[in-house]
PAFI-300598 format. One record per residue (C-alpha): x, y, z. Coordinates in nm, 2 decimals, always signed. Example, Ala and Ser with C-alpha at 12.3 -4.5 7.8 and 13.67 -1.06 7.14 Angstrom:
{c1 +1.23&c2 -0.45&c3 +0.78}
{c1 +1.37&c2 -0.11&c3 +0.71}
% end
This chain:
{c1 +2.10&c2 -0.94&c3 +3.02}
{c1 +2.20&c2 -0.90&c3 +2.66}
{c1 +2.00&c2 -0.70&c3 +2.41}
{c1 +1.93&c2 -0.79&c3 +2.05}
{c1 +2.15&c2 -0.56&c3 +1.85}
{c1 +1.96&c2 -0.29&c3 +1.66}
{c1 +2.15&c2 -0.40&c3 +1.34}
{c1 +2.01&c2 -0.76&c3 +1.35}
{c1 +1.74&c2 -0.68&c3 +1.09}
{c1 +1.90&c2 -0.38&c3 +0.92}
{c1 +2.22&c2 -0.59&c3 +0.84}
{c1 +2.00&c2 -0.81&c3 +0.61}
{c1 +1.92&c2 -0.51&c3 +0.39}
{c1 +2.12&c2 -0.35&c3 +0.11}
{c1 +2.24&c2 +0.01&c3 +0.15}
{c1 +1.95&c2 +0.25&c3 +0.09}
{c1 +2.03&c2 +0.34&c3 -0.28}
{c1 +1.89&c2 +0.69&c3 -0.28}
{c1 +2.16&c2 +0.81&c3 -0.03}
{c1 +2.42&c2 +0.77&c3 -0.31}
{c1 +2.23&c2 +1.03&c3 -0.51}
{c1 +2.27&c2 +1.30&c3 -0.25}
{c1 +2.58&c2 +1.47&c3 -0.38}
{c1 +2.44&c2 +1.48&c3 -0.73}
{c1 +2.12&c2 +1.64&c3 -0.59}
{c1 +2.34&c2 +1.90&c3 -0.42}
{c1 +2.50&c2 +1.98&c3 -0.76}
{c1 +2.17&c2 +2.01&c3 -0.93}
{c1 +2.03&c2 +2.24&c3 -0.66}
{c1 +2.32&c2 +2.48&c3 -0.73}
{c1 +2.18&c2 +2.56&c3 -1.08}
{c1 +2.10&c2 +2.93&c3 -1.11}
{c1 +1.74&c2 +2.84&c3 -1.20}
{c1 +1.71&c2 +2.57&c3 -0.94}
{c1 +1.68&c2 +2.19&c3 -0.96}
{c1 +1.45&c2 +1.99&c3 -1.19}
{c1 +1.40&c2 +1.67&c3 -0.99}
{c1 +1.31&c2 +1.39&c3 -1.22}
{c1 +1.45&c2 +1.12&c3 -1.00}
{c1 +1.15&c2 +1.01&c3 -0.80}
{c1 +0.81&c2 +0.94&c3 -0.94}
{c1 +0.62&c2 +1.13&c3 -0.67}
{c1 +0.30&c2 +1.32&c3 -0.78}
{c1 +0.32&c2 +1.70&c3 -0.78}
{c1 -0.03&c2 +1.79&c3 -0.90}
{c1 -0.33&c2 +1.86&c3 -0.67}
{c1 -0.53&c2 +1.59&c3 -0.50}
{c1 -0.87&c2 +1.59&c3 -0.68}
{c1 -1.12&c2 +1.82&c3 -0.51}
{c1 -1.38&c2 +1.54&c3 -0.47}
{c1 -1.12&c2 +1.33&c3 -0.30}
{c1 -1.02&c2 +1.61&c3 -0.06}
{c1 -1.39&c2 +1.67&c3 +0.02}
{c1 -1.45&c2 +1.30&c3 +0.10}
{c1 -1.14&c2 +1.31&c3 +0.33}
{c1 -1.26&c2 +1.62&c3 +0.51}
{c1 -1.62&c2 +1.49&c3 +0.54}
{c1 -1.48&c2 +1.18&c3 +0.71}
{c1 -1.24&c2 +1.37&c3 +0.94}
{c1 -1.46&c2 +1.32&c3 +1.25}
{c1 -1.36&c2 +0.95&c3 +1.28}
{c1 -1.28&c2 +0.89&c3 +1.65}
{c1 -1.31&c2 +0.51&c3 +1.64}
{c1 -1.07&c2 +0.25&c3 +1.51}
{c1 -1.09&c2 +0.17&c3 +1.14}
{c1 -1.10&c2 -0.20&c3 +1.03}
{c1 -0.82&c2 -0.37&c3 +0.85}
{c1 -1.06&c2 -0.51&c3 +0.59}
{c1 -1.21&c2 -0.16&c3 +0.53}
{c1 -1.57&c2 -0.05&c3 +0.53}
{c1 -1.83&c2 -0.23&c3 +0.31}
{c1 -1.84&c2 +0.09&c3 +0.10}
{c1 -1.47&c2 +0.07&c3 +0.04}
{c1 -1.49&c2 -0.30&c3 -0.06}
{c1 -1.78&c2 -0.22&c3 -0.29}
{c1 -1.57&c2 +0.06&c3 -0.45}
{c1 -1.28&c2 -0.18&c3 -0.51}
{c1 -1.48&c2 -0.46&c3 -0.65}
{c1 -1.67&c2 -0.23&c3 -0.87}
{c1 -1.36&c2 -0.07&c3 -1.01}
{c1 -1.19&c2 -0.41&c3 -1.07}
{c1 -1.49&c2 -0.52&c3 -1.28}
{c1 -1.53&c2 -0.19&c3 -1.47}
{c1 -1.17&c2 -0.11&c3 -1.53}
{c1 -0.99&c2 -0.45&c3 -1.54}
{c1 -1.27&c2 -0.67&c3 -1.67}
{c1 -1.25&c2 -0.89&c3 -1.36}
{c1 -1.55&c2 -1.12&c3 -1.31}
{c1 -1.71&c2 -1.27&c3 -1.00}
{c1 -1.51&c2 -1.05&c3 -0.76}
{c1 -1.65&c2 -1.04&c3 -0.41}
{c1 -1.54&c2 -0.88&c3 -0.08}
{c1 -1.34&c2 -1.19&c3 +0.00}
{c1 -1.13&c2 -1.12&c3 -0.32}
{c1 -1.00&c2 -0.78&c3 -0.20}
{c1 -0.80&c2 -0.64&c3 +0.09}
{c1 -0.70&c2 -0.27&c3 +0.15}
{c1 -0.34&c2 -0.21&c3 +0.24}
{c1 -0.14&c2 +0.09&c3 +0.38}
{c1 +0.02&c2 +0.19&c3 +0.05}
{c1 +0.17&c2 -0.07&c3 -0.19}
{c1 +0.53&c2 -0.04&c3 -0.06}
{c1 +0.43&c2 -0.17&c3 +0.28}
{c1 +0.27&c2 -0.47&c3 +0.12}
{c1 +0.56&c2 -0.55&c3 -0.10}
{c1 +0.81&c2 -0.52&c3 +0.18}
{c1 +0.63&c2 -0.73&c3 +0.43}
{c1 +0.43&c2 -0.98&c3 +0.22}
{c1 +0.70&c2 -1.26&c3 +0.23}
{c1 +0.71&c2 -1.23&c3 +0.61}
{c1 +0.33&c2 -1.22&c3 +0.64}
{c1 +0.31&c2 -1.53&c3 +0.41}
{c1 +0.54&c2 -1.72&c3 +0.65}
{c1 +0.83&c2 -1.74&c3 +0.40}
{c1 +1.18&c2 -1.79&c3 +0.54}
{c1 +1.51&c2 -1.98&c3 +0.50}
{c1 +1.48&c2 -2.24&c3 +0.22}
{c1 +1.21&c2 -2.05&c3 +0.04}
{c1 +1.28&c2 -1.86&c3 -0.28}
{c1 +1.13&c2 -1.53&c3 -0.41}
{c1 +1.18&c2 -1.42&c3 -0.77}
{c1 +1.14&c2 -1.09&c3 -0.94}
{c1 +1.24&c2 -0.93&c3 -1.27}
{c1 +1.61&c2 -0.86&c3 -1.34}
{c1 +1.53&c2 -0.49&c3 -1.36}
{c1 +1.29&c2 -0.41&c3 -1.08}
{c1 +1.17&c2 -0.21&c3 -0.79}
{c1 +1.42&c2 -0.27&c3 -0.51}
{c1 +1.16&c2 -0.35&c3 -0.25}
{c1 +1.09&c2 -0.69&c3 -0.40}
{c1 +1.44&c2 -0.79&c3 -0.29}
{c1 +1.40&c2 -0.61&c3 +0.04}
{c1 +1.09&c2 -0.81&c3 +0.12}
{c1 +1.27&c2 -1.14&c3 +0.06}
{c1 +1.56&c2 -1.03&c3 +0.28}
{c1 +1.34&c2 -0.92&c3 +0.57}
{c1 +1.18&c2 -1.28&c3 +0.56}
{c1 +1.53&c2 -1.44&c3 +0.53}
{c1 +1.42&c2 -1.60&c3 +0.21}
{c1 +1.64&c2 -1.64&c3 -0.09}
{c1 +1.58&c2 -1.39&c3 -0.38}
{c1 +1.67&c2 -1.42&c3 -0.75}
{c1 +1.61&c2 -1.24&c3 -1.07}
{c1 +1.47&c2 -1.36&c3 -1.40}
{c1 +1.44&c2 -1.26&c3 -1.76}
{c1 +1.16&c2 -1.51&c3 -1.83}
{c1 +1.01&c2 -1.66&c3 -1.51}
{c1 +0.92&c2 -1.98&c3 -1.70}
{c1 +1.29&c2 -2.06&c3 -1.71}
{c1 +1.32&c2 -2.06&c3 -1.33}
{c1 +1.37&c2 -2.38&c3 -1.13}
{c1 +1.03&c2 -2.41&c3 -0.95}
{c1 +1.18&c2 -2.61&c3 -0.66}
{c1 +1.13&c2 -2.41&c3 -0.34}
{c1 +1.00&c2 -2.11&c3 -0.54}
{c1 +0.71&c2 -1.98&c3 -0.33}
{c1 +0.66&c2 -1.62&c3 -0.46}
{c1 +0.69&c2 -1.49&c3 -0.82}
{c1 +0.67&c2 -1.11&c3 -0.86}
{c1 +0.55&c2 -0.98&c3 -1.19}
{c1 +0.55&c2 -0.60&c3 -1.27}
{c1 +0.36&c2 -0.48&c3 -1.57}
{c1 +0.39&c2 -0.20&c3 -1.65}
{c1 +0.74&c2 -0.21&c3 -1.52}
{c1 +0.92&c2 +0.02&c3 -1.29}
{c1 +1.18&c2 +0.13&c3 -1.40}
{c1 +1.16&c2 +0.03&c3 -1.77}
{c1 +0.79&c2 +0.09&c3 -1.86}
{c1 +0.78&c2 -0.25&c3 -2.03}
{c1 +0.44&c2 -0.41&c3 -2.06}
{c1 +0.37&c2 -0.78&c3 -2.06}
{c1 +0.12&c2 -0.89&c3 -2.33}
{c1 -0.19&c2 -1.09&c3 -2.26}
{c1 -0.05&c2 -1.41&c3 -2.41}
{c1 +0.27&c2 -1.38&c3 -2.21}
{c1 +0.08&c2 -1.32&c3 -1.89}
{c1 -0.15&c2 -1.61&c3 -1.96}
{c1 +0.14&c2 -1.85&c3 -2.02}
{c1 +0.32&c2 -1.73&c3 -1.70}
{c1 +0.01&c2 -1.78&c3 -1.49}
{c1 -0.04&c2 -2.13&c3 -1.63}
{c1 +0.33&c2 -2.22&c3 -1.56}
{c1 +0.31&c2 -2.09&c3 -1.20}
{c1 -0.01&c2 -2.28&c3 -1.13}
{c1 +0.14&c2 -2.60&c3 -1.27}
{c1 +0.43&c2 -2.57&c3 -1.03}
{c1 +0.23&c2 -2.44&c3 -0.72}
{c1 +0.40&c2 -2.09&c3 -0.73}
{c1 +0.20&c2 -1.79&c3 -0.60}
{c1 +0.20&c2 -1.50&c3 -0.85}
{c1 +0.20&c2 -1.15&c3 -0.72}
{c1 +0.14&c2 -0.90&c3 -1.00}
{c1 +0.24&c2 -0.54&c3 -0.93}
{c1 +0.01&c2 -0.34&c3 -1.15}
{c1 +0.04&c2 +0.00&c3 -0.98}
{c1 +0.11&c2 +0.17&c3 -1.32}
{c1 -0.17&c2 +0.00&c3 -1.51}
{c1 -0.37&c2 +0.32&c3 -1.57}
{c1 -0.07&c2 +0.47&c3 -1.74}
{c1 -0.03&c2 +0.30&c3 -2.07}
{c1 +0.10&c2 +0.52&c3 -2.36}
{c1 +0.20&c2 +0.29&c3 -2.64}
{c1 +0.04&c2 -0.02&c3 -2.50}
{c1 -0.28&c2 -0.12&c3 -2.32}
{c1 -0.17&c2 -0.30&c3 -2.01}
{c1 -0.38&c2 -0.60&c3 -1.90}
{c1 -0.43&c2 -0.74&c3 -1.55}
{c1 -0.38&c2 -1.09&c3 -1.43}
{c1 -0.73&c2 -1.05&c3 -1.30}
{c1 -0.87&c2 -1.05&c3 -1.65}
{c1 -1.05&c2 -1.38&c3 -1.74}
{c1 -0.86&c2 -1.40&c3 -2.06}
{c1 -0.54&c2 -1.43&c3 -1.85}
{c1 -0.66&c2 -1.64&c3 -1.56}
{c1 -0.93&c2 -1.85&c3 -1.73}
{c1 -1.19&c2 -1.72&c3 -1.49}
{c1 -1.02&c2 -1.84&c3 -1.18}
{c1 -0.82&c2 -1.64&c3 -0.92}
{c1 -0.64&c2 -1.94&c3 -0.78}
{c1 -0.28&c2 -1.87&c3 -0.71}
{c1 -0.28&c2 -1.50&c3 -0.82}
{c1 -0.29&c2 -1.17&c3 -0.64}
{c1 -0.27&c2 -0.83&c3 -0.81}
{c1 -0.14&c2 -0.51&c3 -0.63}
{c1 -0.30&c2 -0.17&c3 -0.71}
{c1 -0.23&c2 +0.18&c3 -0.58}
{c1 -0.40&c2 +0.51&c3 -0.60}
{c1 -0.07&c2 +0.70&c3 -0.56}
{c1 -0.02&c2 +0.75&c3 -0.94}
{c1 -0.37&c2 +0.75&c3 -1.09}
{c1 -0.52&c2 +0.99&c3 -0.83}
{c1 -0.22&c2 +1.17&c3 -0.68}
{c1 -0.27&c2 +1.00&c3 -0.35}
{c1 +0.09&c2 +0.91&c3 -0.26}
{c1 +0.05&c2 +1.11&c3 +0.06}
{c1 -0.26&c2 +0.92&c3 +0.16}
{c1 -0.10&c2 +0.57&c3 +0.16}
{c1 -0.39&c2 +0.41&c3 -0.02}
{c1 -0.36&c2 +0.08&c3 -0.21}
{c1 -0.52&c2 -0.26&c3 -0.22}
{c1 -0.47&c2 -0.62&c3 -0.33}
{c1 -0.71&c2 -0.85&c3 -0.51}
{c1 -0.72&c2 -1.21&c3 -0.61}
{c1 -0.72&c2 -1.55&c3 -0.44}
{c1 -0.93&c2 -1.56&c3 -0.13}
{c1 -0.73&c2 -1.85&c3 +0.00}
{c1 -0.43&c2 -1.61&c3 +0.02}
{c1 -0.61&c2 -1.29&c3 +0.12}
{c1 -0.82&c2 -1.45&c3 +0.40}
{c1 -0.52&c2 -1.56&c3 +0.61}
{c1 -0.34&c2 -1.24&c3 +0.52}
{c1 -0.63&c2 -1.04&c3 +0.65}
{c1 -0.61&c2 -1.23&c3 +0.99}
{c1 -0.24&c2 -1.16&c3 +1.01}
{c1 -0.28&c2 -0.80&c3 +0.93}
{c1 -0.55&c2 -0.77&c3 +1.20}
{c1 -0.30&c2 -0.88&c3 +1.46}
{c1 -0.05&c2 -0.64&c3 +1.32}
{c1 -0.29&c2 -0.34&c3 +1.33}
{c1 -0.22&c2 -0.27&c3 +0.96}
{c1 -0.53&c2 -0.05&c3 +0.89}
{c1 -0.59&c2 +0.23&c3 +0.65}
{c1 -0.73&c2 +0.54&c3 +0.83}
{c1 -1.10&c2 +0.59&c3 +0.81}
{c1 -1.08&c2 +0.93&c3 +0.63}
{c1 -0.84&c2 +0.77&c3 +0.37}
{c1 -1.09&c2 +0.49&c3 +0.32}
{c1 -1.36&c2 +0.74&c3 +0.24}
{c1 -1.12&c2 +0.92&c3 +0.01}
{c1 -1.05&c2 +0.60&c3 -0.18}
{c1 -1.42&c2 +0.54&c3 -0.23}
{c1 -1.45&c2 +0.88&c3 -0.40}
{c1 -1.14&c2 +0.83&c3 -0.61}
{c1 -1.24&c2 +0.49&c3 -0.74}
{c1 -1.58&c2 +0.61&c3 -0.83}
{c1 -1.46&c2 +0.89&c3 -1.05}
{c1 -1.28&c2 +0.86&c3 -1.39}
{c1 -1.27&c2 +1.22&c3 -1.49}
{c1 -0.98&c2 +1.31&c3 -1.27}
{c1 -0.79&c2 +1.01&c3 -1.40}
{c1 -0.82&c2 +1.12&c3 -1.76}
{c1 -0.73&c2 +1.48&c3 -1.66}
{c1 -0.41&c2 +1.36&c3 -1.49}
{c1 -0.32&c2 +1.13&c3 -1.78}
{c1 -0.34&c2 +1.43&c3 -2.02}
{c1 -0.09&c2 +1.62&c3 -1.80}
{c1 +0.15&c2 +1.32&c3 -1.79}
{c1 +0.11&c2 +1.26&c3 -2.16}
{c1 +0.22&c2 +1.62&c3 -2.24}
{c1 +0.51&c2 +1.61&c3 -2.01}
{c1 +0.62&c2 +1.27&c3 -2.14}
{c1 +0.61&c2 +1.39&c3 -2.50}
{c1 +0.81&c2 +1.70&c3 -2.42}
{c1 +1.08&c2 +1.51&c3 -2.23}
{c1 +1.10&c2 +1.23&c3 -2.47}
{c1 +1.16&c2 +1.47&c3 -2.77}
{c1 +1.42&c2 +1.66&c3 -2.57}
{c1 +1.61&c2 +1.34&c3 -2.46}
{c1 +1.61&c2 +1.20&c3 -2.82}
{c1 +1.74&c2 +1.53&c3 -2.95}
{c1 +2.00&c2 +1.53&c3 -2.68}
{c1 +2.15&c2 +1.20&c3 -2.80}
{c1 +1.96&c2 +0.96&c3 -2.58}
{c1 +1.80&c2 +0.63&c3 -2.69}
{c1 +1.48&c2 +0.54&c3 -2.51}
{c1 +1.39&c2 +0.18&c3 -2.46}
{c1 +1.06&c2 +0.02&c3 -2.37}
{c1 +0.88&c2 +0.31&c3 -2.18}
{c1 +0.55&c2 +0.22&c3 -2.34}
{c1 +0.38&c2 +0.27&c3 -2.01}
{c1 +0.43&c2 +0.40&c3 -1.65}
{c1 +0.56&c2 +0.74&c3 -1.54}
{c1 +0.92&c2 +0.70&c3 -1.66}
{c1 +1.14&c2 +0.71&c3 -1.96}
{c1 +1.42&c2 +0.45&c3 -1.96}
{c1 +1.70&c2 +0.63&c3 -2.14}
{c1 +2.06&c2 +0.56&c3 -2.23}
{c1 +2.36&c2 +0.71&c3 -2.40}
{c1 +2.55&c2 +0.38&c3 -2.38}
{c1 +2.77&c2 +0.50&c3 -2.09}
{c1 +2.78&c2 +0.44&c3 -1.72}
{c1 +2.45&c2 +0.56&c3 -1.56}
{c1 +2.66&c2 +0.76&c3 -1.31}
{c1 +2.83&c2 +0.95&c3 -1.59}
{c1 +2.49&c2 +1.04&c3 -1.72}
{c1 +2.36&c2 +1.13&c3 -1.38}
{c1 +2.66&c2 +1.36&c3 -1.32}
{c1 +2.63&c2 +1.53&c3 -1.66}
{c1 +2.26&c2 +1.60&c3 -1.61}
{c1 +2.31&c2 +1.71&c3 -1.25}
{c1 +2.56&c2 +1.98&c3 -1.39}
{c1 +2.26&c2 +2.11&c3 -1.59}
{c1 +2.04&c2 +2.11&c3 -1.28}
{c1 +1.85&c2 +1.80&c3 -1.37}
{c1 +1.84&c2 +1.50&c3 -1.13}
{c1 +1.75&c2 +1.16&c3 -1.26}
{c1 +1.77&c2 +0.81&c3 -1.11}
{c1 +2.07&c2 +0.58&c3 -1.20}
{c1 +1.96&c2 +0.26&c3 -1.37}
{c1 +2.17&c2 +0.04&c3 -1.14}
{c1 +1.93&c2 +0.13&c3 -0.85}
{c1 +1.71&c2 -0.13&c3 -1.02}
{c1 +1.96&c2 -0.40&c3 -1.09}
{c1 +2.30&c2 -0.44&c3 -1.25}
{c1 +2.14&c2 -0.47&c3 -1.59}
{c1 +2.05&c2 -0.10&c3 -1.56}
{c1 +2.41&c2 +0.02&c3 -1.53}
{c1 +2.40&c2 +0.20&c3 -1.86}
{c1 +2.06&c2 +0.35&c3 -1.83}
{c1 +1.88&c2 +0.63&c3 -1.63}
{c1 +1.52&c2 +0.65&c3 -1.52}
{c1 +1.36&c2 +0.99&c3 -1.60}
{c1 +1.04&c2 +1.06&c3 -1.43}
{c1 +0.79&c2 +1.30&c3 -1.58}
{c1 +0.62&c2 +1.38&c3 -1.26}
{c1 +0.76&c2 +1.73&c3 -1.23}
{c1 +0.54&c2 +2.04&c3 -1.28}
{c1 +0.48&c2 +2.18&c3 -1.63}
{c1 +0.71&c2 +2.47&c3 -1.55}
{c1 +0.99&c2 +2.24&c3 -1.43}
{c1 +0.95&c2 +2.01&c3 -1.73}
{c1 +0.99&c2 +2.31&c3 -1.96}
{c1 +1.31&c2 +2.40&c3 -1.77}
{c1 +1.44&c2 +2.05&c3 -1.82}
{c1 +1.36&c2 +2.06&c3 -2.19}
{c1 +1.54&c2 +2.39&c3 -2.24}
{c1 +1.85&c2 +2.26&c3 -2.05}
{c1 +1.86&c2 +1.94&c3 -2.26}
% end
């Protein structure tokens, strides 16, 4: 009997990019005052107390949770979509909790039944997991500058990302409206990754769920949202998708079979988080101060910052190889992400996260 080689799936995937950063991290860690890690956008501030309390109060949850979530969770999601994004006519059938947004991004093409002969498109500079998801499904993947210039033949899934990771670029309402209309005209499903929507600094990001964008219809569109950034819940794996019930209904059935359920205590925590805006404003103020301090220091240090009007990152360049920049900053004890992690077009940029503590941000500023 022959066994399927363990590499059968892993061989489809690119090398995990963060492994390349390990020697630079080691250099940065050797700094006398320690490393300032600005490479990964992971929250460092406390989980809001009301969210922790909700989690603790729901800790006695011996039974299995449901994939679709509790009615209270679905109410919280639909209410937030209407209040915050301006969505209209959202029902429970328009929403679906997921186990963190990365899981959804990576496995969505497979769960949608895509495979050889199908095409998935994503921005030229993008979160690497869009490509990974296509590879896992054995679908073709390609990049775009303007999705309306793509050949729609065989194009099944179009990823949008506004605000962008890594660049912080925001797509305007008119542009989103035109892209949604183009996709609908060609029967292409739009997946809009909006996980940084709460973090607009020099722009006010808009969702594809807004009626001014979609004309009051959710046909052919799904938005992805996460509580990792807005509520410091990266450790909870709490996210959801919203949009076309004709897509989410079958997806719910598939995910039931796969056992992809958010834990019951996490569901209760999400209800609390979506029902409170005070902690979101407080966190935004923290990030705004860190962003301004790092931005000023980078500019004074000879960097040029492009886009970066939203998200948790500054997209910076000194018009040199990103790895030259990474090495120079690592020697100062600062670790940043090389731009080519997000596509060849980022080879002369670095992504600088402002998710470090106030103390570490001050250290980075002084070193810059």
